[in-house]
Residue, then its C-alpha position, 0 to 999 in steps of 0.5 A: m499500499e502507498s504511503d502517500r494514498p491515506m484513503k486507501n487505508a479507509y476503504i480496506e479498513r471499512k471493508i474489514g470492519s463491515m467483515r468483522r461485523e456482519l460476518l465473524n460476529a454474526y455466526i458461530f463457527h465450528r469449523l474452518s470449513e464453515v468460514w470459508a464457506v459463509s465468508e465466500q457468500w458475503c464477499i459476493d453478496y458485498n460486491t455484487e448484490r450491495p452496490i446494487r440495494l445502495w444504487d436502488i436506494y439511492r435513485s429512490w432519495r433521487m426521486r423523493i427529493c425531486i417530487t418534493k421540489s415540484 
């Protein structure tokens, strides 16, 4: 990681924090294979589904603003 770009560290810390809260603290694992399976599904959700949901929330928020302004 480049030391002259502190924002890169912020993105990494955010993802690590999200993973800790939503995955590691939410489940009790008994085997390493369980960790791999659940974390793989979490990564798919984090990288594909979450941005789509956030975009839908943003669009509905923008639409409400446009309706209130009219």
